[in-house]
C-alpha positions as a Python dict, from the first residue, in 0.01 Angstrom:
ca = {
    (1, 'X'): (0, 0, 0),
    (2, 'X'): (-95, -188, 318),
    (3, 'X'): (131, 33, 531),
    (4, 'X'): (-18, 353, 389),
    (5, 'X'): (-372, 226, 444),
    (6, 'X'): (-288, 123, 800),
    (7, 'X'): (-147, 469, 863),
    (8, 'X'): (-463, 632, 725),
    (9, 'X'): (-672, 414, 951),
    (10, 'X'): (-453, 514, 1247),
    (11, 'X'): (-484, 884, 1164),
    (12, 'X'): (-859, 843, 1124),
    (13, 'X'): (-866, 733, 1485),
    (14, 'X'): (-660, 1041, 1566),
    (15, 'X'): (-924, 1262, 1408),
    (16, 'X'): (-1197, 1096, 1609),
    (17, 'X'): (-1005, 1149, 1932),
    (18, 'X'): (-943, 1513, 1847),
    (19, 'X'): (-1312, 1570, 1781),
    (20, 'X'): (-1400, 1409, 2113),
    (21, 'X'): (-1171, 1665, 2282),
    (22, 'X'): (-1026, 1678, 2632),
    (23, 'X'): (-1365, 1613, 2794),
    (24, 'X'): (-1350, 1253, 2667),
    (25, 'X'): (-1052, 1203, 2897),
    (26, 'X'): (-1226, 1339, 3203),
    (27, 'X'): (-1384, 1006, 3293),
    (28, 'X'): (-1034, 861, 3326),
    (29, 'X'): (-738, 990, 3521),
    (30, 'X'): (-572, 1261, 3318),
    (31, 'X'): (-295, 1115, 3100),
    (32, 'X'): (51, 1247, 3184),
    (33, 'X'): (208, 1535, 2998),
    (34, 'X'): (525, 1454, 2804),
    (35, 'X'): (821, 1692, 2773),
    (36, 'X'): (1111, 1571, 2560),
    (37, 'X'): (1423, 1791, 2546),
    (38, 'X'): (1669, 1677, 2280),
    (39, 'X'): (2008, 1843, 2235),
    (40, 'X'): (2214, 1845, 1916),
    (41, 'X'): (2570, 1704, 1942),
    (42, 'X'): (2577, 1701, 2323),
    (43, 'X'): (2842, 1455, 2441),
    (44, 'X'): (2807, 1183, 2703),
    (45, 'X'): (3051, 1372, 2924),
    (46, 'X'): (2911, 1724, 2884),
    (47, 'X'): (2689, 1744, 3195),
    (48, 'X'): (2790, 1776, 3558),
    (49, 'X'): (2604, 1459, 3658),
    (50, 'X'): (2802, 1273, 3389),
    (51, 'X'): (3138, 1399, 3511),
    (52, 'X'): (3178, 1736, 3337),
    (53, 'X'): (3316, 2049, 3498),
    (54, 'X'): (3056, 2256, 3309),
    (55, 'X'): (2796, 2394, 3551),
    (56, 'X'): (2461, 2222, 3493),
    (57, 'X'): (2278, 2257, 3827),
    (58, 'X'): (1927, 2219, 3684),
    (59, 'X'): (2006, 1898, 3495),
    (60, 'X'): (2203, 1766, 3791),
    (61, 'X'): (1901, 1831, 4012),
    (62, 'X'): (1672, 1670, 3752),
    (63, 'X'): (1890, 1357, 3770),
    (64, 'X'): (1885, 1367, 4153),
    (65, 'X'): (1505, 1389, 4146),
    (66, 'X'): (1472, 1115, 3885),
    (67, 'X'): (1684, 860, 3700),
    (68, 'X'): (2004, 881, 3498),
    (69, 'X'): (2095, 616, 3241),
    (70, 'X'): (2457, 521, 3173),
    (71, 'X'): (2399, 292, 2871),
    (72, 'X'): (2148, 487, 2665),
    (73, 'X'): (2184, 511, 2287),
    (74, 'X'): (2074, 750, 2016),
    (75, 'X'): (1938, 593, 1700),
    (76, 'X'): (2242, 689, 1494),
    (77, 'X'): (2572, 883, 1525),
    (78, 'X'): (2435, 1175, 1314),
    (79, 'X'): (2137, 1411, 1315),
    (80, 'X'): (1849, 1322, 1081),
    (81, 'X'): (1857, 943, 1130),
    (82, 'X'): (1864, 975, 1509),
    (83, 'X'): (1554, 1198, 1499),
    (84, 'X'): (1373, 956, 1273),
    (85, 'X'): (1447, 679, 1526),
    (86, 'X'): (1324, 894, 1814),
    (87, 'X'): (992, 990, 1656),
    (88, 'X'): (906, 650, 1506),
    (89, 'X'): (1051, 396, 1751),
    (90, 'X'): (1223, 231, 1453),
    (91, 'X'): (1572, 207, 1310),
    (92, 'X'): (1622, 499, 1071),
    (93, 'X'): (1733, 247, 808),
    (94, 'X'): (1386, 98, 836),
    (95, 'X'): (1207, 433, 862),
    (96, 'X'): (1356, 569, 538),
    (97, 'X'): (1602, 826, 678),
    (98, 'X'): (1946, 658, 680),
    (99, 'X'): (2150, 976, 624),
    (100, 'X'): (2161, 1347, 708),
    (101, 'X'): (1917, 1560, 506),
    (102, 'X'): (2015, 1902, 370),
    (103, 'X'): (1828, 2203, 225),
    (104, 'X'): (1872, 2069, -129),
    (105, 'X'): (1694, 1744, -49),
    (106, 'X'): (1334, 1707, -163),
    (107, 'X'): (1265, 1410, 64),
    (108, 'X'): (1195, 1366, 433),
    (109, 'X'): (1047, 1123, 683),
    (110, 'X'): (811, 910, 469),
    (111, 'X'): (439, 960, 507),
    (112, 'X'): (407, 589, 583),
    (113, 'X'): (578, 648, 919),
    (114, 'X'): (366, 744, 1220),
    (115, 'X'): (536, 983, 1460),
    (116, 'X'): (522, 1005, 1838),
    (117, 'X'): (328, 1329, 1796),
    (118, 'X'): (67, 1167, 1571),
    (119, 'X'): (30, 882, 1819),
    (120, 'X'): (-31, 1125, 2108),
    (121, 'X'): (-260, 1345, 1900),
    (122, 'X'): (-479, 1037, 1862),
    (123, 'X'): (-504, 1038, 2240),
    (124, 'X'): (-623, 1401, 2248),
    (125, 'X'): (-289, 1567, 2324),
    (126, 'X'): (-190, 1922, 2233),
    (127, 'X'): (147, 1902, 2055),
    (128, 'X'): (427, 2144, 1973),
    (129, 'X'): (777, 2112, 1825),
    (130, 'X'): (1029, 2385, 1909),
    (131, 'X'): (1379, 2386, 1760),
    (132, 'X'): (1567, 2179, 1506),
    (133, 'X'): (1345, 1944, 1302),
    (134, 'X'): (1577, 1798, 1035),
    (135, 'X'): (1336, 1544, 886),
    (136, 'X'): (1251, 1732, 569),
    (137, 'X'): (1205, 2104, 504),
    (138, 'X'): (935, 2102, 236),
    (139, 'X'): (582, 2175, 365),
    (140, 'X'): (464, 1814, 351),
    (141, 'X'): (751, 1704, 576),
    (142, 'X'): (741, 1985, 833),
    (143, 'X'): (621, 1921, 1191),
    (144, 'X'): (276, 2072, 1129),
    (145, 'X'): (212, 1789, 882),
    (146, 'X'): (354, 1522, 1113),
    (147, 'X'): (132, 1550, 1417),
    (148, 'X'): (239, 1881, 1571),
    (149, 'X'): (-18, 2157, 1615),
    (150, 'X'): (253, 2421, 1605),
    (151, 'X'): (619, 2456, 1508),
    (152, 'X'): (883, 2718, 1589),
    (153, 'X'): (1244, 2664, 1489),
    (154, 'X'): (1506, 2594, 1223),
    (155, 'X'): (1411, 2308, 989),
    (156, 'X'): (1766, 2165, 970),
    (157, 'X'): (2115, 2222, 1114),
    (158, 'X'): (2231, 2576, 1188),
    (159, 'X'): (2542, 2533, 970),
    (160, 'X'): (2326, 2483, 661),
    (161, 'X'): (2227, 2761, 423),
    (162, 'X'): (1984, 2933, 421),
    (163, 'X'): (1956, 2937, 801),
    (164, 'X'): (1591, 3028, 837),
    (165, 'X'): (1373, 3054, 1147),
    (166, 'X'): (1017, 2936, 1089),
    (167, 'X'): (682, 2959, 1260),
    (168, 'X'): (466, 2673, 1136),
    (169, 'X'): (535, 2681, 759),
    (170, 'X'): (635, 3050, 727),
    (171, 'X'): (988, 3192, 740),
    (172, 'X'): (996, 3469, 1001),
    (173, 'X'): (1370, 3539, 1013),
    (174, 'X'): (1649, 3492, 758),
    (175, 'X'): (1914, 3440, 870),
    (176, 'X'): (1815, 3325, 1216),
    (177, 'X'): (2009, 3507, 1489),
    (178, 'X'): (2210, 3238, 1664),
    (179, 'X'): (2255, 3421, 1995),
    (180, 'X'): (1878, 3445, 2047),
    (181, 'X'): (1777, 3088, 1971),
    (182, 'X'): (1791, 2923, 2313),
    (183, 'X'): (1605, 3202, 2498),
    (184, 'X'): (1344, 3227, 2220),
    (185, 'X'): (1292, 2851, 2218),
    (186, 'X'): (1251, 2864, 2595),
    (187, 'X'): (999, 3148, 2572),
    (188, 'X'): (796, 2949, 2320),
    (189, 'X'): (806, 2642, 2545),
    (190, 'X'): (679, 2839, 2845),
    (191, 'X'): (399, 2988, 2632),
    (192, 'X'): (295, 2643, 2511),
    (193, 'X'): (287, 2503, 2866),
    (194, 'X'): (76, 2800, 2980),
    (195, 'X'): (-169, 2760, 2694),
    (196, 'X'): (-194, 2382, 2725),
    (197, 'X'): (-203, 2340, 3101),
    (198, 'X'): (-569, 2234, 3108),
    (199, 'X'): (-526, 1936, 2873),
    (200, 'X'): (-265, 1667, 2813),
    (201, 'X'): (26, 1797, 2607),
    (202, 'X'): (342, 1682, 2433),
    (203, 'X'): (627, 1933, 2411),
    (204, 'X'): (915, 1828, 2187),
    (205, 'X'): (1210, 2065, 2226),
    (206, 'X'): (1498, 1961, 1995),
    (207, 'X'): (1752, 2235, 2070),
    (208, 'X'): (1979, 2371, 1796),
    (209, 'X'): (2281, 2346, 2027),
    (210, 'X'): (2558, 2258, 2095),
    (211, 'X'): (2584, 2197, 1717),
    (212, 'X'): (2826, 2443, 1558),
    (213, 'X'): (2828, 2734, 1487),
    (214, 'X'): (2769, 2806, 1854),
    (215, 'X'): (2567, 3095, 1990),
    (216, 'X'): (2487, 3209, 2343),
    (217, 'X'): (2289, 3508, 2465),
    (218, 'X'): (2460, 3804, 2631),
    (219, 'X'): (2348, 3672, 2969),
    (220, 'X'): (2562, 3358, 2930),
    (221, 'X'): (2834, 3450, 2682),
    (222, 'X'): (3178, 3460, 2841),
    (223, 'X'): (3053, 3328, 3177),
    (224, 'X'): (3175, 2968, 3160),
    (225, 'X'): (3540, 2872, 3219),
    (226, 'X'): (3497, 2627, 2928),
    (227, 'X'): (3468, 2886, 2652),
    (228, 'X'): (3172, 2942, 2424),
    (229, 'X'): (3089, 2571, 2427),
    (230, 'X'): (3053, 2586, 2806),
    (231, 'X'): (2844, 2903, 2778),
    (232, 'X'): (2606, 2723, 2540),
    (233, 'X'): (2569, 2419, 2770),
    (234, 'X'): (2503, 2640, 3070),
    (235, 'X'): (2230, 2821, 2879),
    (236, 'X'): (2072, 2489, 2780),
    (237, 'X'): (2076, 2395, 3148),
    (238, 'X'): (1908, 2726, 3233),
    (239, 'X'): (1641, 2656, 2972),
    (240, 'X'): (1567, 2318, 3128),
    (241, 'X'): (1538, 2482, 3468),
    (242, 'X'): (1286, 2734, 3333),
    (243, 'X'): (1070, 2455, 3195),
    (244, 'X'): (1080, 2257, 3519),
    (245, 'X'): (988, 2571, 3714),
    (246, 'X'): (694, 2640, 3481),
    (247, 'X'): (558, 2290, 3536),
    (248, 'X'): (568, 2346, 3912),
    (249, 'X'): (415, 2692, 3881),
    (250, 'X'): (115, 2555, 3691),
    (251, 'X'): (65, 2256, 3920),
    (252, 'X'): (173, 2011, 3649),
    (253, 'X'): (490, 1878, 3807),
    (254, 'X'): (345, 1553, 3942),
    (255, 'X'): (173, 1463, 3616),
    (256, 'X'): (456, 1531, 3372),
    (257, 'X'): (730, 1302, 3245),
    (258, 'X'): (1032, 1512, 3148),
    (259, 'X'): (1312, 1349, 2946),
    (260, 'X'): (1645, 1494, 2840),
    (261, 'X'): (1891, 1347, 2589),
    (262, 'X'): (2104, 1411, 2278),
    (263, 'X'): (2086, 1305, 1914),
    (264, 'X'): (2447, 1178, 1900),
    (265, 'X'): (2791, 1229, 2047),
    (266, 'X'): (2998, 1551, 2040),
    (267, 'X'): (3142, 1686, 1716),
    (268, 'X'): (3470, 1885, 1725),
    (269, 'X'): (3420, 2023, 2076),
    (270, 'X'): (3248, 1864, 2372),
    (271, 'X'): (3328, 1550, 2565),
    (272, 'X'): (3238, 1184, 2505),
    (273, 'X'): (3349, 1119, 2863),
    (274, 'X'): (3564, 807, 2880),
    (275, 'X'): (3409, 668, 2563),
    (276, 'X'): (3595, 617, 2236),
    (277, 'X'): (3490, 810, 1926),
    (278, 'X'): (3273, 1111, 1848),
    (279, 'X'): (2987, 1218, 1624),
    (280, 'X'): (2969, 1026, 1297),
    (281, 'X'): (3133, 714, 1443),
    (282, 'X'): (2985, 388, 1567),
    (283, 'X'): (3233, 374, 1853),
    (284, 'X'): (3048, 435, 2181),
    (285, 'X'): (3133, 806, 2189),
    (286, 'X'): (2934, 860, 1871),
    (287, 'X'): (2613, 700, 1986),
    (288, 'X'): (2598, 660, 2366),
    (289, 'X'): (2441, 976, 2506),
    (290, 'X'): (2307, 1120, 2832),
    (291, 'X'): (1950, 1032, 2925),
    (292, 'X'): (1773, 1175, 3229),
    (293, 'X'): (1407, 1120, 3314),
    (294, 'X'): (1201, 1279, 3590),
    (295, 'X'): (842, 1202, 3691),
    (296, 'X'): (772, 1279, 4061),
    (297, 'X'): (589, 998, 4236),
    (298, 'X'): (632, 762, 3940),
    (299, 'X'): (1011, 753, 3892),
    (300, 'X'): (1206, 705, 4219),
    (301, 'X'): (1457, 974, 4309),
    (302, 'X'): (1830, 951, 4272),
    (303, 'X'): (1854, 633, 4068),
    (304, 'X'): (2121, 537, 3816),
    (305, 'X'): (2037, 270, 3559),
    (306, 'X'): (2303, 67, 3377),
    (307, 'X'): (2053, -127, 3165),
    (308, 'X'): (2072, -93, 2787),
    (309, 'X'): (1814, 145, 2642),
    (310, 'X'): (1761, 336, 2319),
    (311, 'X'): (1589, 647, 2197),
    (312, 'X'): (1367, 406, 2000),
    (313, 'X'): (1225, 293, 2335),
    (314, 'X'): (1065, 630, 2406),
    (315, 'X'): (766, 583, 2175),
    (316, 'X'): (649, 245, 2312),
    (317, 'X'): (716, 357, 2669),
    (318, 'X'): (515, 677, 2626),
    (319, 'X'): (237, 481, 2455),
    (320, 'X'): (200, 266, 2765),
    (321, 'X'): (202, 561, 3005),
    (322, 'X'): (-47, 763, 2802),
    (323, 'X'): (-282, 484, 2702),
    (324, 'X'): (-211, 548, 2335),
    (325, 'X'): (-246, 297, 2053),
    (326, 'X'): (83, 188, 1900),
    (327, 'X'): (143, 275, 1533),
    (328, 'X'): (88, -7, 1280),
    (329, 'X'): (452, -26, 1170),
    (330, 'X'): (660, -287, 1360),
    (331, 'X'): (870, -121, 1630),
    (332, 'X'): (1236, -177, 1715),
    (333, 'X'): (1209, -5, 2053),
    (334, 'X'): (1072, -169, 2367),
    (335, 'X'): (878, -45, 2668),
    (336, 'X'): (1143, 48, 2927),
    (337, 'X'): (901, 162, 3199),
    (338, 'X'): (1013, -123, 3429),
    (339, 'X'): (1363, 32, 3427),
    (340, 'X'): (1240, 391, 3454),
    (341, 'X'): (1019, 307, 3749),
    (342, 'X'): (1292, 110, 3926),
    (343, 'X'): (1110, -225, 3901),
    (344, 'X'): (1396, -386, 3706),
    (345, 'X'): (1765, -288, 3666),
    (346, 'X'): (1771, -414, 3307),
    (347, 'X'): (1553, -583, 3046),
    (348, 'X'): (1613, -868, 2807),
    (349, 'X'): (1614, -733, 2454),
    (350, 'X'): (1729, -821, 2105),
    (351, 'X'): (2074, -709, 1990),
    (352, 'X'): (2095, -334, 1934),
    (353, 'X'): (2230, -248, 1589),
    (354, 'X'): (2462, 42, 1501),
    (355, 'X'): (2430, 181, 1148),
    (356, 'X'): (2638, 442, 964),
    (357, 'X'): (2418, 554, 673),
    (358, 'X'): (2290, 230, 515),
    (359, 'X'): (2578, 27, 658),
    (360, 'X'): (2555, -201, 958),
    (361, 'X'): (2881, -174, 1154),
    (362, 'X'): (2825, -300, 1509),
    (363, 'X'): (2580, -478, 1736),
    (364, 'X'): (2539, -476, 2113),
    (365, 'X'): (2396, -772, 2303),
    (366, 'X'): (2397, -762, 2682),
    (367, 'X'): (2738, -620, 2785),
    (368, 'X'): (2902, -724, 2457),
    (369, 'X'): (2961, -514, 2149),
    (370, 'X'): (3076, -669, 1822),
    (371, 'X'): (3232, -457, 1547),
    (372, 'X'): (3186, -623, 1207),
    (373, 'X'): (3250, -336, 963),
    (374, 'X'): (3400, 14, 955),
    (375, 'X'): (3469, 291, 710),
    (376, 'X'): (3823, 320, 580),
    (377, 'X'): (3867, 668, 731),
    (378, 'X'): (3733, 876, 1017),
    (379, 'X'): (3415, 1079, 981),
    (380, 'X'): (3467, 1442, 869),
    (381, 'X'): (3830, 1377, 775),
    (382, 'X'): (3982, 1389, 425),
    (383, 'X'): (3882, 1079, 231),
    (384, 'X'): (4164, 841, 133),
    (385, 'X'): (4257, 786, -228),
    (386, 'X'): (3969, 606, -395),
    (387, 'X'): (3711, 759, -161),
    (388, 'X'): (3557, 674, 174),
    (389, 'X'): (3400, 329, 166),
    (390, 'X'): (3252, 87, 416),
    (391, 'X'): (3454, -233, 457),
    (392, 'X'): (3420, -551, 661),
    (393, 'X'): (3665, -626, 940),
    (394, 'X'): (3869, -931, 846),
    (395, 'X'): (3856, -1025, 1214),
    (396, 'X'): (3549, -892, 1400),
    (397, 'X'): (3631, -717, 1728),
    (398, 'X'): (3448, -789, 2053),
    (399, 'X'): (3442, -552, 2350),
    (400, 'X'): (3300, -595, 2700),
    (401, 'X'): (3141, -254, 2755),
    (402, 'X'): (3100, -307, 3129),
    (403, 'X'): (3468, -382, 3190),
    (404, 'X'): (3600, -182, 2893),
    (405, 'X'): (3374, 119, 2816),
    (406, 'X'): (3632, 284, 2589),
    (407, 'X'): (3658, -22, 2364),
    (408, 'X'): (4032, -63, 2407),
    (409, 'X'): (4067, -440, 2449),
    (410, 'X'): (3943, -686, 2189),
    (411, 'X'): (3834, -1014, 2353),
    (412, 'X'): (3704, -1189, 2041),
    (413, 'X'): (3978, -1457, 2050),
    (414, 'X'): (3884, -1544, 2411),
    (415, 'X'): (3506, -1543, 2358),
    (416, 'X'): (3431, -1704, 2018),
    (417, 'X'): (3093, -1824, 2141),
    (418, 'X'): (2981, -1463, 2200),
    (419, 'X'): (3104, -1361, 1855),
    (420, 'X'): (2906, -1648, 1704),
    (421, 'X'): (2592, -1561, 1900),
    (422, 'X'): (2594, -1194, 1800),
    (423, 'X'): (2671, -1279, 1436),
    (424, 'X'): (2370, -1511, 1428),
    (425, 'X'): (2149, -1239, 1573),
    (426, 'X'): (2275, -989, 1314),
    (427, 'X'): (2201, -1232, 1031),
    (428, 'X'): (1850, -1295, 1159),
    (429, 'X'): (1769, -928, 1220),
    (430, 'X'): (1901, -807, 886),
    (431, 'X'): (1652, -1029, 704),
    (432, 'X'): (1375, -794, 818),
    (433, 'X'): (1526, -474, 677),
    (434, 'X'): (1441, -307, 344),
    (435, 'X'): (1612, -440, 33),
    (436, 'X'): (1851, -143, 9),
    (437, 'X'): (1982, -211, 360),
    (438, 'X'): (2010, -587, 310),
    (439, 'X'): (2193, -532, -18),
    (440, 'X'): (2442, -294, 143),
    (441, 'X'): (2512, -553, 412),
    (442, 'X'): (2561, -830, 155),
    (443, 'X'): (2795, -611, -49),
    (444, 'X'): (3003, -528, 258),
    (445, 'X'): (3035, -894, 356),
    (446, 'X'): (3143, -990, 4),
    (447, 'X'): (3446, -759, 5),
    (448, 'X'): (3787, -909, 68),
    (449, 'X'): (4017, -719, 302),
    (450, 'X'): (4349, -798, 468),
    (451, 'X'): (4385, -841, 843),
    (452, 'X'): (4466, -510, 1012),
    (453, 'X'): (4563, -416, 1370),
    (454, 'X'): (4275, -421, 1617),
    (455, 'X'): (4088, -91, 1626),
    (456, 'X'): (4237, 42, 1303),
    (457, 'X'): (4066, 138, 979),
    (458, 'X'): (4028, -145, 727),
    (459, 'X'): (4178, -118, 379),
    (460, 'X'): (4095, -285, 50),
}
């Protein structure tokens, strides 16, 4: 009850700010605009500036004019949980969205959670969500009830049925035409920027792509040497370029923070770069993603940051920049502005946890990553006899992600003190999670499994 009341109090402040209107901000310097572009299933190695051969000149230029992170993590290796982490600054296992939602679900992001959009609305921001939402499709869970003034997009993944295109809470196209999505999303983004240019705004653009089934407009289809997947990435790059050009055209460039990232690693196509694993896995390739940020005059040009950061850090960082009050729920993200602005190369932070559904599987602390549990089969592969279950590793595996980014060499036997330190941090952190998550962790630990080769799937 306390959390719900705190949220109501927070949203009451939002209403007061909205009534005061943009003129209440005039006495202060205008808060920065926030543009957050979030791709679906884009791999760590899918952009030119991250080593891909796919042509991404606009994103490469955005990185050259800003900062590119090499150790940035989504909140989860699959869709819905990673979006919950992004919009709340909290682990999805804490925010009530531990798994992917589908059109048959009647749940969504709990009302007790305060979103990034609600936080900025309390500061007088205009807000719009364009693209894939995937945090509940019933009216009470849609973006227009979670802090966004307007919504245009598909409420879940484009491989789910029915594939509907919505404006606010109304279906305007069924099925949505895949080939038109990226240009239509871009058109909506440019319209929102035009209409909101005289007040602070937050544009959240969670693209449908490159999640399969893929679709590219006639302008881009067949133009990339990397097949339809390459066509789709090149069109996403074009879209980003159009948004950056619009900001310049309206004189907003120097007062806008633009961020670009992905919700998890690549699925069947796409590249995780030199990282091990893909979507649905807690190996690095499933959860380490591109992150580029650009803010002329505030973020130095041409920087690369190797400090550890997470999508959960966006909310507290934006709160600081925009002078917004933090939500009442305890946050798992931290303010990474010192890294964005080039003041510090890295920040001290608590161990970063990797969950698959309700199951804790890994933790990263400094350059070290400890694997403590794993499913008994790969994601999206046929389940073994008896079903797919989460099991502990009889011998936890430790990887030095600076020296060994593809997690090929277990150094646990040589560094027992690091294993002990991370295990103690896991035990302490897990005490603060909801009962369902703690129980899942206790049940995993209680299972007895034989020793298996390093890096393999455990068996019962």
